[in-house]
Backbone atoms as SQL, in Angstrom:
CREATE TABLE atoms (id INTEGER PRIMARY KEY, chain TEXT, resi INTEGER, resn TEXT, atom TEXT, x REAL, y REAL, z REAL);
INSERT INTO atoms VALUES
  (1, 'A', 1, 'MET', 'N', 0.709, -1.030, -0.664),
  (2, 'A', 1, 'MET', 'CA', -0.256, -0.179, -0.089),
  (3, 'A', 1, 'MET', 'C', 0.637, 1.580, 0.032),
  (4, 'A', 2, 'THR', 'N', 0.350, 2.346, -1.039),
  (5, 'A', 2, 'THR', 'CA', 1.260, 3.427, -0.915),
  (6, 'A', 2, 'THR', 'C', 0.803, 4.618, 0.133),
  (7, 'A', 3, 'CYS', 'N', 2.122, 5.037, 0.464),
  (8, 'A', 3, 'CYS', 'CA', 1.732, 6.194, 1.691),
  (9, 'A', 3, 'CYS', 'C', 0.577, 7.106, 1.734),
  (10, 'A', 4, 'GLU', 'N', 0.309, 7.650, 0.104),
  (11, 'A', 4, 'GLU', 'CA', -0.692, 8.159, -0.115),
  (12, 'A', 4, 'GLU', 'C', -2.189, 7.675, -0.009),
  (13, 'A', 5, 'SER', 'N', -1.933, 6.386, -0.088),
  (14, 'A', 5, 'SER', 'CA', -3.495, 5.793, -0.165),
  (15, 'A', 5, 'SER', 'C', -3.623, 5.572, 1.172),
  (16, 'A', 6, 'LEU', 'N', -2.690, 5.055, 1.889),
  (17, 'A', 6, 'LEU', 'CA', -2.810, 5.379, 4.247),
  (18, 'A', 6, 'LEU', 'C', -2.816, 6.898, 4.423),
  (19, 'A', 7, 'VAL', 'N', -2.596, 7.726, 3.759),
  (20, 'A', 7, 'VAL', 'CA', -2.989, 8.982, 4.270),
  (21, 'A', 7, 'VAL', 'C', -4.526, 9.428, 4.201),
  (22, 'A', 8, 'ARG', 'N', -4.578, 8.972, 2.663),
  (23, 'A', 8, 'ARG', 'CA', -6.146, 9.756, 2.292),
  (24, 'A', 8, 'ARG', 'C', -6.879, 7.897, 3.503),
  (25, 'A', 9, 'THR', 'N', -6.372, 7.480, 3.329),
  (26, 'A', 9, 'THR', 'CA', -7.661, 6.812, 4.482),
  (27, 'A', 9, 'THR', 'C', -8.040, 7.570, 5.757),
  (28, 'A', 10, 'LEU', 'N', -6.335, 7.419, 6.411),
  (29, 'A', 10, 'LEU', 'CA', -6.333, 8.667, 7.567),
  (30, 'A', 10, 'LEU', 'C', -7.140, 9.666, 7.523),
  (31, 'A', 11, 'LEU', 'N', -7.181, 10.364, 6.250),
  (32, 'A', 11, 'LEU', 'CA', -7.876, 11.675, 6.584),
  (33, 'A', 11, 'LEU', 'C', -9.649, 10.970, 6.993),
  (34, 'A', 12, 'LEU', 'N', -9.889, 10.014, 5.600),
  (35, 'A', 12, 'LEU', 'CA', -11.356, 10.002, 5.197),
  (36, 'A', 12, 'LEU', 'C', -11.850, 9.253, 6.617),
  (37, 'A', 13, 'THR', 'N', -11.134, 8.704, 7.644),
  (38, 'A', 13, 'THR', 'CA', -11.645, 8.111, 9.172),
  (39, 'A', 13, 'THR', 'C', -12.006, 9.373, 10.001),
  (40, 'A', 14, 'ASP', 'N', -11.301, 10.012, 9.482),
  (41, 'A', 14, 'ASP', 'CA', -11.542, 11.299, 10.783),
  (42, 'A', 14, 'ASP', 'C', -12.793, 11.815, 10.763),
  (43, 'A', 15, 'PRO', 'N', -13.856, 12.275, 11.270),
  (44, 'A', 15, 'PRO', 'CA', -15.224, 12.882, 10.792),
  (45, 'A', 15, 'PRO', 'C', -15.337, 13.957, 10.845),
  (46, 'A', 16, 'VAL', 'N', -14.369, 14.749, 11.281),
  (47, 'A', 16, 'VAL', 'CA', -14.337, 16.452, 10.562),
  (48, 'A', 16, 'VAL', 'C', -13.909, 16.682, 9.404),
  (49, 'A', 17, 'ILE', 'N', -13.105, 15.920, 9.202),
  (50, 'A', 17, 'ILE', 'CA', -12.159, 15.587, 7.114),
  (51, 'A', 17, 'ILE', 'C', -13.331, 15.148, 6.763),
  (52, 'A', 18, 'SER', 'N', -13.598, 14.144, 7.077),
  (53, 'A', 18, 'SER', 'CA', -14.927, 13.333, 6.140),
  (54, 'A', 18, 'SER', 'C', -16.402, 14.226, 5.815),
  (55, 'A', 19, 'GLY', 'N', -16.631, 14.925, 6.668),
  (56, 'A', 19, 'GLY', 'CA', -17.934, 15.316, 6.937),
  (57, 'A', 19, 'GLY', 'C', -17.373, 17.101, 5.992),
  (58, 'A', 20, 'ALA', 'N', -16.047, 17.442, 6.375),
  (59, 'A', 20, 'ALA', 'CA', -15.858, 18.706, 5.402),
  (60, 'A', 20, 'ALA', 'C', -15.920, 18.400, 3.460),
  (61, 'A', 21, 'VAL', 'N', -15.302, 17.085, 3.697),
  (62, 'A', 21, 'VAL', 'CA', -15.105, 16.893, 1.908),
  (63, 'A', 21, 'VAL', 'C', -15.856, 16.198, 1.231),
  (64, 'A', 22, 'GLY', 'N', -16.779, 15.508, 2.514),
  (65, 'A', 22, 'GLY', 'CA', -18.064, 15.058, 1.621),
  (66, 'A', 22, 'GLY', 'C', -17.985, 13.160, 1.778),
  (67, 'A', 23, 'GLY', 'N', -16.752, 12.854, 2.442),
  (68, 'A', 23, 'GLY', 'CA', -16.468, 11.734, 2.642),
  (69, 'A', 23, 'GLY', 'C', -15.708, 10.913, 1.058),
  (70, 'A', 24, 'SER', 'N', -15.516, 12.167, 0.102),
  (71, 'A', 24, 'SER', 'CA', -14.820, 11.652, -0.839),
  (72, 'A', 24, 'SER', 'C', -14.154, 12.715, -1.744),
  (73, 'A', 25, 'ARG', 'N', -14.416, 13.939, -1.251),
  (74, 'A', 25, 'ARG', 'CA', -13.486, 14.364, -2.150),
  (75, 'A', 25, 'ARG', 'C', -11.746, 15.009, -1.829),
  (76, 'A', 26, 'ILE', 'N', -11.480, 13.591, -1.727),
  (77, 'A', 26, 'ILE', 'CA', -9.624, 13.634, -1.684),
  (78, 'A', 26, 'ILE', 'C', -9.179, 13.097, -2.989),
  (79, 'A', 27, 'TYR', 'N', -8.342, 13.903, -3.483),
  (80, 'A', 27, 'TYR', 'CA', -7.672, 12.800, -4.674),
  (81, 'A', 27, 'TYR', 'C', -6.132, 13.386, -5.040),
  (82, 'A', 28, 'PRO', 'N', -6.123, 12.871, -6.162),
  (83, 'A', 28, 'PRO', 'CA', -4.339, 12.570, -6.323),
  (84, 'A', 28, 'PRO', 'C', -4.078, 13.619, -7.444),
  (85, 'A', 29, 'LEU', 'N', -2.935, 14.407, -6.935),
  (86, 'A', 29, 'LEU', 'CA', -2.527, 15.117, -7.852),
  (87, 'A', 29, 'LEU', 'C', -3.596, 16.493, -8.200),
  (88, 'A', 30, 'THR', 'N', -4.563, 16.350, -8.667),
  (89, 'A', 30, 'THR', 'CA', -5.456, 17.594, -9.259),
  (90, 'A', 30, 'THR', 'C', -7.248, 17.356, -8.787),
  (91, 'A', 31, 'ARG', 'N', -7.166, 18.692, -8.845),
  (92, 'A', 31, 'ARG', 'CA', -8.967, 18.805, -8.053),
  (93, 'A', 31, 'ARG', 'C', -9.919, 18.147, -9.189),
  (94, 'A', 32, 'PRO', 'N', -10.724, 17.658, -9.644),
  (95, 'A', 32, 'PRO', 'CA', -11.169, 17.610, -10.876),
  (96, 'A', 32, 'PRO', 'C', -11.818, 19.517, -11.185),
  (97, 'A', 33, 'GLN', 'N', -11.827, 19.910, -12.185),
  (98, 'A', 33, 'GLN', 'CA', -11.914, 21.018, -12.601),
  (99, 'A', 33, 'GLN', 'C', -13.850, 21.444, -12.095),
  (100, 'A', 34, 'GLY', 'N', -13.871, 22.247, -11.600),
  (101, 'A', 34, 'GLY', 'CA', -15.434, 22.621, -11.454),
  (102, 'A', 34, 'GLY', 'C', -15.883, 21.860, -9.661),
  (103, 'A', 35, 'SER', 'N', -15.227, 21.181, -9.796),
  (104, 'A', 35, 'SER', 'CA', -15.950, 19.847, -8.256),
  (105, 'A', 35, 'SER', 'C', -16.183, 20.548, -7.238),
  (106, 'A', 36, 'PRO', 'N', -17.013, 20.001, -6.374),
  (107, 'A', 36, 'PRO', 'CA', -17.406, 20.852, -5.625),
  (108, 'A', 36, 'PRO', 'C', -16.407, 20.869, -4.759),
  (109, 'A', 37, 'LEU', 'N', -16.350, 22.344, -4.235),
  (110, 'A', 37, 'LEU', 'CA', -15.728, 22.376, -2.075),
  (111, 'A', 37, 'LEU', 'C', -16.025, 22.583, -1.059),
  (112, 'A', 38, 'PRO', 'N', -15.177, 22.238, -0.427),
  (113, 'A', 38, 'PRO', 'CA', -14.056, 22.482, -0.015),
  (114, 'A', 38, 'PRO', 'C', -13.680, 21.028, -0.581),
  (115, 'A', 39, 'ALA', 'N', -12.265, 20.607, -0.506),
  (116, 'A', 39, 'ALA', 'CA', -11.213, 19.613, -1.248),
  (117, 'A', 39, 'ALA', 'C', -10.205, 19.571, -0.362),
  (118, 'A', 40, 'ILE', 'N', -9.273, 18.101, -1.037),
  (119, 'A', 40, 'ILE', 'CA', -7.777, 18.150, -0.921),
  (120, 'A', 40, 'ILE', 'C', -7.493, 17.777, -1.900),
  (121, 'A', 41, 'THR', 'N', -6.478, 17.594, -2.380),
  (122, 'A', 41, 'THR', 'CA', -5.321, 17.203, -2.954),
  (123, 'A', 41, 'THR', 'C', -4.552, 16.627, -2.117),
  (124, 'A', 42, 'TYR', 'N', -3.468, 15.738, -2.951),
  (125, 'A', 42, 'TYR', 'CA', -2.822, 15.471, -2.334),
  (126, 'A', 42, 'TYR', 'C', -1.100, 14.573, -2.949),
  (127, 'A', 43, 'GLN', 'N', 0.060, 15.091, -3.247),
  (128, 'A', 43, 'GLN', 'CA', 0.985, 14.235, -4.049),
  (129, 'A', 43, 'GLN', 'C', 2.446, 14.358, -3.107),
  (130, 'A', 44, 'ARG', 'N', 3.224, 12.877, -3.524),
  (131, 'A', 44, 'ARG', 'CA', 4.220, 12.764, -3.243),
  (132, 'A', 44, 'ARG', 'C', 5.193, 13.811, -3.031),
  (133, 'A', 45, 'ILE', 'N', 6.148, 14.342, -2.955),
  (134, 'A', 45, 'ILE', 'CA', 7.341, 15.066, -3.220),
  (135, 'A', 45, 'ILE', 'C', 8.716, 13.970, -3.710),
  (136, 'A', 46, 'SER', 'N', 8.938, 13.419, -2.654),
  (137, 'A', 46, 'SER', 'CA', 9.787, 12.944, -2.991),
  (138, 'A', 46, 'SER', 'C', 9.694, 11.482, -1.803),
  (139, 'A', 47, 'ARG', 'N', 10.676, 10.374, -1.558),
  (140, 'A', 47, 'ARG', 'CA', 10.709, 9.216, -1.065),
  (141, 'A', 47, 'ARG', 'C', 12.143, 9.119, -1.068),
  (142, 'A', 48, 'SER', 'N', 12.409, 8.437, 0.536),
  (143, 'A', 48, 'SER', 'CA', 13.572, 7.839, 1.003),
  (144, 'A', 48, 'SER', 'C', 13.393, 6.637, 1.433),
  (145, 'A', 49, 'ARG', 'N', 14.190, 5.718, 1.202),
  (146, 'A', 49, 'ARG', 'CA', 14.245, 4.354, 1.795),
  (147, 'A', 49, 'ARG', 'C', 15.402, 4.454, 2.926),
  (148, 'A', 50, 'VAL', 'N', 14.762, 3.757, 4.559),
  (149, 'A', 50, 'VAL', 'CA', 15.728, 3.727, 5.591),
  (150, 'A', 50, 'VAL', 'C', 16.362, 2.933, 5.211),
  (151, 'A', 51, 'ASP', 'N', 16.268, 1.444, 4.607),
  (152, 'A', 51, 'ASP', 'CA', 17.318, 0.416, 4.841),
  (153, 'A', 51, 'ASP', 'C', 17.552, 0.470, 3.245),
  (154, 'A', 52, 'PRO', 'N', 19.408, 0.326, 3.620),
  (155, 'A', 52, 'PRO', 'CA', 19.853, 0.101, 1.955),
  (156, 'A', 52, 'PRO', 'C', 20.068, -0.977, 1.658),
  (157, 'A', 53, 'LEU', 'N', 19.665, -2.176, 2.235),
  (158, 'A', 53, 'LEU', 'CA', 19.690, -3.396, 1.448),
  (159, 'A', 53, 'LEU', 'C', 18.423, -3.578, 0.268),
  (160, 'A', 54, 'ASP', 'N', 17.406, -2.539, 0.440),
  (161, 'A', 54, 'ASP', 'CA', 16.390, -2.403, -0.645),
  (162, 'A', 54, 'ASP', 'C', 15.132, -3.807, -0.250),
  (163, 'A', 55, 'GLU', 'N', 15.242, -4.607, 0.733),
  (164, 'A', 55, 'GLU', 'CA', 14.769, -5.821, 1.020),
  (165, 'A', 55, 'GLU', 'C', 12.962, -5.168, 1.592),
  (166, 'A', 56, 'PRO', 'N', 11.947, -6.306, 1.354),
  (167, 'A', 56, 'PRO', 'CA', 10.427, -6.070, 1.188),
  (168, 'A', 56, 'PRO', 'C', 10.543, -5.747, 2.868),
  (169, 'A', 57, 'GLY', 'N', 8.990, -4.832, 2.524),
  (170, 'A', 57, 'GLY', 'CA', 8.835, -4.140, 4.212),
  (171, 'A', 57, 'GLY', 'C', 10.395, -3.490, 4.985),
  (172, 'A', 58, 'VAL', 'N', 10.939, -2.713, 4.130),
  (173, 'A', 58, 'VAL', 'CA', 11.492, -1.683, 4.531),
  (174, 'A', 58, 'VAL', 'C', 10.878, -0.159, 4.585),
  (175, 'A', 59, 'LEU', 'N', 11.411, 0.456, 6.427),
  (176, 'A', 59, 'LEU', 'CA', 11.018, 1.524, 5.792),
  (177, 'A', 59, 'LEU', 'C', 11.207, 2.752, 5.094),
  (178, 'A', 60, 'ALA', 'N', 10.021, 3.630, 4.995),
  (179, 'A', 60, 'ALA', 'CA', 10.440, 4.860, 3.754),
  (180, 'A', 60, 'ALA', 'C', 9.895, 6.186, 4.557),
  (181, 'A', 61, 'ASP', 'N', 10.512, 7.338, 4.158),
  (182, 'A', 61, 'ASP', 'CA', 10.070, 8.683, 4.374),
  (183, 'A', 61, 'ASP', 'C', 10.081, 9.272, 3.539),
  (184, 'A', 62, 'ALA', 'N', 8.569, 9.090, 2.800),
  (185, 'A', 62, 'ALA', 'CA', 8.141, 10.099, 1.863),
  (186, 'A', 62, 'ALA', 'C', 7.662, 11.537, 2.525),
  (187, 'A', 63, 'ARG', 'N', 7.956, 12.785, 1.479),
  (188, 'A', 63, 'ARG', 'CA', 7.273, 13.931, 1.481),
  (189, 'A', 63, 'ARG', 'C', 6.341, 14.518, 1.216),
  (190, 'A', 64, 'LEU', 'N', 5.314, 14.792, 1.609),
  (191, 'A', 64, 'LEU', 'CA', 3.684, 14.173, 0.788),
  (192, 'A', 64, 'LEU', 'C', 3.329, 15.839, 1.262),
  (193, 'A', 65, 'GLN', 'N', 2.729, 16.134, 0.277),
  (194, 'A', 65, 'GLN', 'CA', 2.180, 18.049, 0.005),
  (195, 'A', 65, 'GLN', 'C', 0.524, 17.438, 0.035),
  (196, 'A', 66, 'ILE', 'N', 0.077, 18.239, 1.187),
  (197, 'A', 66, 'ILE', 'CA', -0.951, 17.953, 1.325),
  (198, 'A', 66, 'ILE', 'C', -1.920, 20.056, 0.447),
  (199, 'A', 67, 'ASP', 'N', -2.933, 19.471, 0.101),
  (200, 'A', 67, 'ASP', 'CA', -2.997, 20.772, -0.822),
  (201, 'A', 67, 'ASP', 'C', -4.819, 21.211, -0.393),
  (202, 'A', 68, 'CYS', 'N', -5.340, 22.084, 0.831),
  (203, 'A', 68, 'CYS', 'CA', -6.706, 22.288, 0.995),
  (204, 'A', 68, 'CYS', 'C', -7.400, 23.098, -0.149),
  (205, 'A', 69, 'TRP', 'N', -8.421, 22.715, -0.309),
  (206, 'A', 69, 'TRP', 'CA', -9.140, 23.861, -1.196),
  (207, 'A', 69, 'TRP', 'C', -10.321, 24.423, -0.715),
  (208, 'A', 70, 'ALA', 'N', -11.332, 25.714, -0.755),
  (209, 'A', 70, 'ALA', 'CA', -12.025, 26.176, -0.333),
  (210, 'A', 70, 'ALA', 'C', -12.553, 27.511, -1.065),
  (211, 'A', 71, 'ALA', 'N', -13.730, 27.651, -0.868),
  (212, 'A', 71, 'ALA', 'CA', -14.674, 28.913, -1.659),
  (213, 'A', 71, 'ALA', 'C', -14.020, 30.364, -0.706),
  (214, 'A', 72, 'THR', 'N', -13.789, 30.094, 0.268),
  (215, 'A', 72, 'THR', 'CA', -13.541, 31.273, 1.197),
  (216, 'A', 72, 'THR', 'C', -11.689, 31.267, 1.898),
  (217, 'A', 73, 'TYR', 'N', -11.373, 32.556, 2.147),
  (218, 'A', 73, 'TYR', 'CA', -10.231, 31.902, 2.962),
  (219, 'A', 73, 'TYR', 'C', -10.333, 31.659, 4.376),
  (220, 'A', 74, 'GLY', 'N', -11.058, 31.796, 4.575),
  (221, 'A', 74, 'GLY', 'CA', -11.490, 31.363, 6.495),
  (222, 'A', 74, 'GLY', 'C', -11.918, 29.781, 6.068),
  (223, 'A', 75, 'ALA', 'N', -12.116, 29.574, 5.190),
  (224, 'A', 75, 'ALA', 'CA', -12.645, 27.865, 5.155),
  (225, 'A', 75, 'ALA', 'C', -11.437, 27.315, 4.574),
  (226, 'A', 76, 'VAL', 'N', -10.002, 27.685, 3.962),
  (227, 'A', 76, 'VAL', 'CA', -9.497, 27.026, 3.762),
  (228, 'A', 76, 'VAL', 'C', -8.422, 26.877, 4.862),
  (229, 'A', 77, 'LYS', 'N', -8.322, 28.087, 5.620),
  (230, 'A', 77, 'LYS', 'CA', -7.257, 28.098, 6.800),
  (231, 'A', 77, 'LYS', 'C', -8.191, 27.022, 8.014),
  (232, 'A', 78, 'ASP', 'N', -9.124, 27.136, 7.918),
  (233, 'A', 78, 'ASP', 'CA', -9.928, 25.801, 9.100),
  (234, 'A', 78, 'ASP', 'C', -9.809, 24.366, 8.554),
  (235, 'A', 79, 'LEU', 'N', -10.008, 24.113, 7.376),
  (236, 'A', 79, 'LEU', 'CA', -10.083, 22.923, 6.466),
  (237, 'A', 79, 'LEU', 'C', -8.522, 22.351, 6.950),
  (238, 'A', 80, 'ALA', 'N', -7.412, 23.763, 6.664),
  (239, 'A', 80, 'ALA', 'CA', -5.916, 23.233, 6.501),
  (240, 'A', 80, 'ALA', 'C', -5.396, 22.827, 8.113),
  (241, 'A', 81, 'GLY', 'N', -5.842, 23.454, 9.060),
  (242, 'A', 81, 'GLY', 'CA', -5.681, 23.069, 10.560),
  (243, 'A', 81, 'GLY', 'C', -6.127, 22.175, 10.795),
  (244, 'A', 82, 'ASP', 'N', -7.628, 21.422, 10.917),
  (245, 'A', 82, 'ASP', 'CA', -8.110, 20.757, 10.982),
  (246, 'A', 82, 'ASP', 'C', -7.483, 19.075, 10.532),
  (247, 'A', 83, 'VAL', 'N', -6.746, 18.876, 9.204),
  (248, 'A', 83, 'VAL', 'CA', -5.801, 18.269, 8.538),
  (249, 'A', 83, 'VAL', 'C', -4.960, 18.281, 9.057),
  (250, 'A', 84, 'ALA', 'N', -3.960, 19.249, 9.872),
  (251, 'A', 84, 'ALA', 'CA', -2.648, 19.498, 10.278),
  (252, 'A', 84, 'ALA', 'C', -3.140, 18.529, 11.752),
  (253, 'A', 85, 'LYS', 'N', -4.292, 18.989, 12.572),
  (254, 'A', 85, 'LYS', 'CA', -4.764, 17.982, 13.428),
  (255, 'A', 85, 'LYS', 'C', -4.655, 16.328, 13.300),
  (256, 'A', 86, 'VAL', 'N', -4.943, 16.163, 12.460),
  (257, 'A', 86, 'VAL', 'CA', -5.724, 14.845, 12.509),
  (258, 'A', 86, 'VAL', 'C', -3.932, 14.140, 12.042),
  (259, 'A', 87, 'LEU', 'N', -3.111, 14.681, 11.255),
  (260, 'A', 87, 'LEU', 'CA', -1.535, 14.681, 10.253),
  (261, 'A', 87, 'LEU', 'C', -0.591, 14.648, 11.817),
  (262, 'A', 88, 'ASN', 'N', -0.091, 15.908, 12.294),
  (263, 'A', 88, 'ASN', 'CA', 1.118, 16.306, 12.391),
  (264, 'A', 88, 'ASN', 'C', 1.033, 15.429, 14.368),
  (265, 'A', 89, 'GLY', 'N', 1.939, 14.632, 14.238),
  (266, 'A', 89, 'GLY', 'CA', 2.187, 13.691, 15.320),
  (267, 'A', 89, 'GLY', 'C', 1.690, 12.458, 15.226),
  (268, 'A', 90, 'TYR', 'N', 0.986, 12.065, 14.320),
  (269, 'A', 90, 'TYR', 'CA', 0.253, 10.761, 14.074),
  (270, 'A', 90, 'TYR', 'C', 1.402, 10.047, 14.409),
  (271, 'A', 91, 'GLN', 'N', 1.068, 9.218, 15.000),
  (272, 'A', 91, 'GLN', 'CA', 1.971, 7.185, 15.449),
  (273, 'A', 91, 'GLN', 'C', 1.488, 6.606, 16.113),
  (274, 'A', 92, 'GLU', 'N', 1.620, 5.542, 14.844),
  (275, 'A', 92, 'GLU', 'CA', 1.201, 4.170, 15.528),
  (276, 'A', 92, 'GLU', 'C', 2.284, 3.197, 16.056),
  (277, 'A', 93, 'ALA', 'N', 1.723, 2.353, 16.875),
  (278, 'A', 93, 'ALA', 'CA', 2.718, 1.033, 17.187),
  (279, 'A', 93, 'ALA', 'C', 1.327, -0.035, 17.406),
  (280, 'A', 94, 'GLY', 'N', 2.116, -1.003, 17.484),
  (281, 'A', 94, 'GLY', 'CA', 1.588, -2.337, 17.823),
  (282, 'A', 94, 'GLY', 'C', 2.772, -3.627, 16.866),
  (283, 'A', 95, 'THR', 'N', 1.710, -4.760, 17.198),
  (284, 'A', 95, 'THR', 'CA', 2.464, -5.835, 16.269),
  (285, 'A', 95, 'THR', 'C', 1.528, -7.041, 16.229),
  (286, 'A', 96, 'PRO', 'N', 1.992, -7.153, 14.781),
  (287, 'A', 96, 'PRO', 'CA', 2.922, -6.426, 13.883),
  (288, 'A', 96, 'PRO', 'C', 2.742, -5.185, 14.014),
  (289, 'A', 97, 'PRO', 'N', 4.095, -4.463, 13.458),
  (290, 'A', 97, 'PRO', 'CA', 4.056, -2.860, 13.219),
  (291, 'A', 97, 'PRO', 'C', 3.378, -2.738, 11.790),
  (292, 'A', 98, 'PRO', 'N', 1.990, -1.742, 11.985),
  (293, 'A', 98, 'PRO', 'CA', 1.269, -0.882, 11.117),
  (294, 'A', 98, 'PRO', 'C', 1.697, -0.837, 9.768),
  (295, 'A', 99, 'ALA', 'N', 1.551, -0.672, 8.568),
  (296, 'A', 99, 'ALA', 'CA', 2.149, -0.037, 7.602),
  (297, 'A', 99, 'ALA', 'C', 2.481, 1.299, 8.246),
  (298, 'A', 100, 'LEU', 'N', 1.607, 2.057, 8.198),
  (299, 'A', 100, 'LEU', 'CA', 1.587, 3.637, 8.694),
  (300, 'A', 100, 'LEU', 'C', 2.255, 4.031, 9.694),
  (301, 'A', 101, 'ARG', 'N', 3.544, 4.569, 10.142),
  (302, 'A', 101, 'ARG', 'CA', 4.184, 4.788, 11.287),
  (303, 'A', 101, 'ARG', 'C', 4.173, 6.221, 12.105),
  (304, 'A', 102, 'ALA', 'N', 4.166, 6.652, 11.262),
  (305, 'A', 102, 'ALA', 'CA', 4.466, 8.377, 12.349),
  (306, 'A', 102, 'ALA', 'C', 4.338, 9.188, 10.508),
  (307, 'A', 103, 'ILE', 'N', 3.609, 10.967, 11.642),
  (308, 'A', 103, 'ILE', 'CA', 3.389, 12.009, 10.510),
  (309, 'A', 103, 'ILE', 'C', 3.990, 12.456, 11.099),
  (310, 'A', 104, 'ARG', 'N', 4.574, 13.827, 10.742),
  (311, 'A', 104, 'ARG', 'CA', 4.739, 14.805, 10.999),
  (312, 'A', 104, 'ARG', 'C', 4.749, 16.172, 10.224),
  (313, 'A', 105, 'ALA', 'N', 4.065, 17.562, 10.670),
  (314, 'A', 105, 'ALA', 'CA', 4.172, 18.726, 9.813),
  (315, 'A', 105, 'ALA', 'C', 5.552, 18.789, 9.807),
  (316, 'A', 106, 'LEU', 'N', 5.893, 19.180, 8.397),
  (317, 'A', 106, 'LEU', 'CA', 7.085, 20.129, 7.898),
  (318, 'A', 106, 'LEU', 'C', 6.598, 21.712, 7.496),
  (319, 'A', 107, 'PRO', 'N', 7.431, 23.004, 7.926),
  (320, 'A', 107, 'PRO', 'CA', 7.263, 24.159, 8.286),
  (321, 'A', 107, 'PRO', 'C', 7.873, 24.643, 6.693),
  (322, 'A', 108, 'ASP', 'N', 6.110, 24.397, 6.156),
  (323, 'A', 108, 'ASP', 'CA', 6.506, 25.046, 4.645),
  (324, 'A', 108, 'ASP', 'C', 4.860, 25.012, 4.284),
  (325, 'A', 109, 'ASP', 'N', 4.197, 25.617, 4.889),
  (326, 'A', 109, 'ASP', 'CA', 2.488, 25.936, 4.731),
  (327, 'A', 109, 'ASP', 'C', 3.070, 26.989, 3.520),
  (328, 'A', 110, 'ARG', 'N', 2.163, 26.831, 2.471),
  (329, 'A', 110, 'ARG', 'CA', 1.718, 28.534, 1.362),
  (330, 'A', 110, 'ARG', 'C', 0.756, 28.585, 1.102),
  (331, 'A', 111, 'ASP', 'N', 0.035, 29.521, 1.393),
  (332, 'A', 111, 'ASP', 'CA', -1.350, 30.149, 1.005),
  (333, 'A', 111, 'ASP', 'C', -1.852, 30.577, -0.387),
  (334, 'A', 112, 'ASP', 'N', -2.705, 30.211, -1.625),
  (335, 'A', 112, 'ASP', 'CA', -2.109, 30.975, -2.387),
  (336, 'A', 112, 'ASP', 'C', -4.202, 30.689, -3.465),
  (337, 'A', 113, 'TRP', 'N', -4.118, 31.661, -4.303),
  (338, 'A', 113, 'TRP', 'CA', -5.827, 31.343, -4.966),
  (339, 'A', 113, 'TRP', 'C', -5.664, 31.717, -6.338),
  (340, 'A', 114, 'GLU', 'N', -7.349, 31.747, -6.762),
  (341, 'A', 114, 'GLU', 'CA', -7.301, 31.285, -8.225),
  (342, 'A', 114, 'GLU', 'C', -8.199, 32.681, -8.229),
  (343, 'A', 115, 'ALA', 'N', -8.031, 33.309, -8.906),
  (344, 'A', 115, 'ALA', 'CA', -8.888, 34.487, -9.394),
  (345, 'A', 115, 'ALA', 'C', -10.650, 34.014, -9.587),
  (346, 'A', 116, 'ASN', 'N', -10.803, 33.251, -10.910),
  (347, 'A', 116, 'ASN', 'CA', -11.903, 33.316, -11.125),
  (348, 'A', 116, 'ASN', 'C', -12.598, 31.538, -11.820),
  (349, 'A', 117, 'PRO', 'N', -13.253, 31.491, -10.994),
  (350, 'A', 117, 'PRO', 'CA', -13.919, 31.574, -9.867),
  (351, 'A', 117, 'PRO', 'C', -13.411, 31.416, -8.462),
  (352, 'A', 118, 'PRO', 'N', -13.550, 32.167, -7.606),
  (353, 'A', 118, 'PRO', 'CA', -12.051, 32.426, -6.222),
  (354, 'A', 118, 'PRO', 'C', -11.953, 31.174, -5.721),
  (355, 'A', 119, 'VAL', 'N', -10.828, 30.828, -5.446),
  (356, 'A', 119, 'VAL', 'CA', -10.917, 29.448, -4.816),
  (357, 'A', 119, 'VAL', 'C', -9.858, 29.702, -4.078),
  (358, 'A', 120, 'TYR', 'N', -9.444, 29.574, -2.903),
  (359, 'A', 120, 'TYR', 'CA', -8.437, 29.410, -2.327),
  (360, 'A', 120, 'TYR', 'C', -7.589, 27.942, -1.818),
  (361, 'A', 121, 'ARG', 'N', -6.272, 28.183, -1.386),
  (362, 'A', 121, 'ARG', 'CA', -5.897, 26.952, -1.207),
  (363, 'A', 121, 'ARG', 'C', -4.291, 27.318, -0.379),
  (364, 'A', 122, 'VAL', 'N', -4.081, 26.063, 0.512),
  (365, 'A', 122, 'VAL', 'CA', -2.861, 25.819, 1.473),
  (366, 'A', 122, 'VAL', 'C', -2.324, 24.589, 1.037),
  (367, 'A', 123, 'SER', 'N', -1.645, 24.696, 1.253),
  (368, 'A', 123, 'SER', 'CA', -0.386, 23.825, 0.747),
  (369, 'A', 123, 'SER', 'C', 0.368, 23.735, 1.724),
  (370, 'A', 124, 'SER', 'N', 0.508, 22.364, 2.432),
  (371, 'A', 124, 'SER', 'CA', 1.188, 21.522, 3.548),
  (372, 'A', 124, 'SER', 'C', 1.980, 20.616, 2.863),
  (373, 'A', 125, 'ASP', 'N', 3.189, 20.484, 4.046),
  (374, 'A', 125, 'ASP', 'CA', 3.892, 19.587, 3.430),
  (375, 'A', 125, 'ASP', 'C', 4.132, 18.566, 4.714),
  (376, 'A', 126, 'PHE', 'N', 4.265, 17.299, 4.644),
  (377, 'A', 126, 'PHE', 'CA', 4.363, 16.079, 5.508),
  (378, 'A', 126, 'PHE', 'C', 5.517, 15.443, 5.732),
  (379, 'A', 127, 'SER', 'N', 5.732, 14.701, 6.954),
  (380, 'A', 127, 'SER', 'CA', 7.089, 14.010, 6.367),
  (381, 'A', 127, 'SER', 'C', 6.306, 12.694, 7.119),
  (382, 'A', 128, 'VAL', 'N', 5.784, 11.300, 6.466),
  (383, 'A', 128, 'VAL', 'CA', 5.075, 10.269, 6.136),
  (384, 'A', 128, 'VAL', 'C', 6.361, 9.197, 6.144),
  (385, 'A', 129, 'TRP', 'N', 6.300, 8.520, 7.340),
  (386, 'A', 129, 'TRP', 'CA', 7.309, 7.129, 7.543),
  (387, 'A', 129, 'TRP', 'C', 5.889, 6.336, 7.860),
  (388, 'A', 130, 'TRP', 'N', 6.140, 4.977, 6.799),
  (389, 'A', 130, 'TRP', 'CA', 5.734, 3.764, 6.229),
  (390, 'A', 130, 'TRP', 'C', 6.238, 2.655, 6.065),
  (391, 'A', 131, 'CYS', 'N', 5.569, 1.533, 6.337),
  (392, 'A', 131, 'CYS', 'CA', 6.849, 0.272, 5.853),
  (393, 'A', 131, 'CYS', 'C', 6.308, 0.126, 4.424),
  (394, 'A', 132, 'GLU', 'N', 6.827, -0.277, 3.652),
  (395, 'A', 132, 'GLU', 'CA', 6.540, -0.352, 2.146),
  (396, 'A', 132, 'GLU', 'C', 6.306, -1.982, 2.505);
């Protein structure tokens, strides 16, 4: 399972996030043109493996960009804050070890907007540790 699908599932299991995005408006890479708001998109920026032997099941660390989209600046800031609450500091433990291990926010938030029609965006980066 990819880190992207693991994070998407984690977001959709949170009732606040799922309620905000209608339970399904979390898309890979791009938001479909004209799709309802608010919404979330995600993309992997980079990945590095921890085990130099490239054996199956090794730990990997990915930089994952999460973009929140909304019709107002206030709404997009709220959604980005809710996403950060779910993801930042996530840590799972167990036996056997779960696929998704830990997530932490990186200090790279960016605000943006599109003029016509007005759509506001907050981009946030997260370090995601998972077992491949």
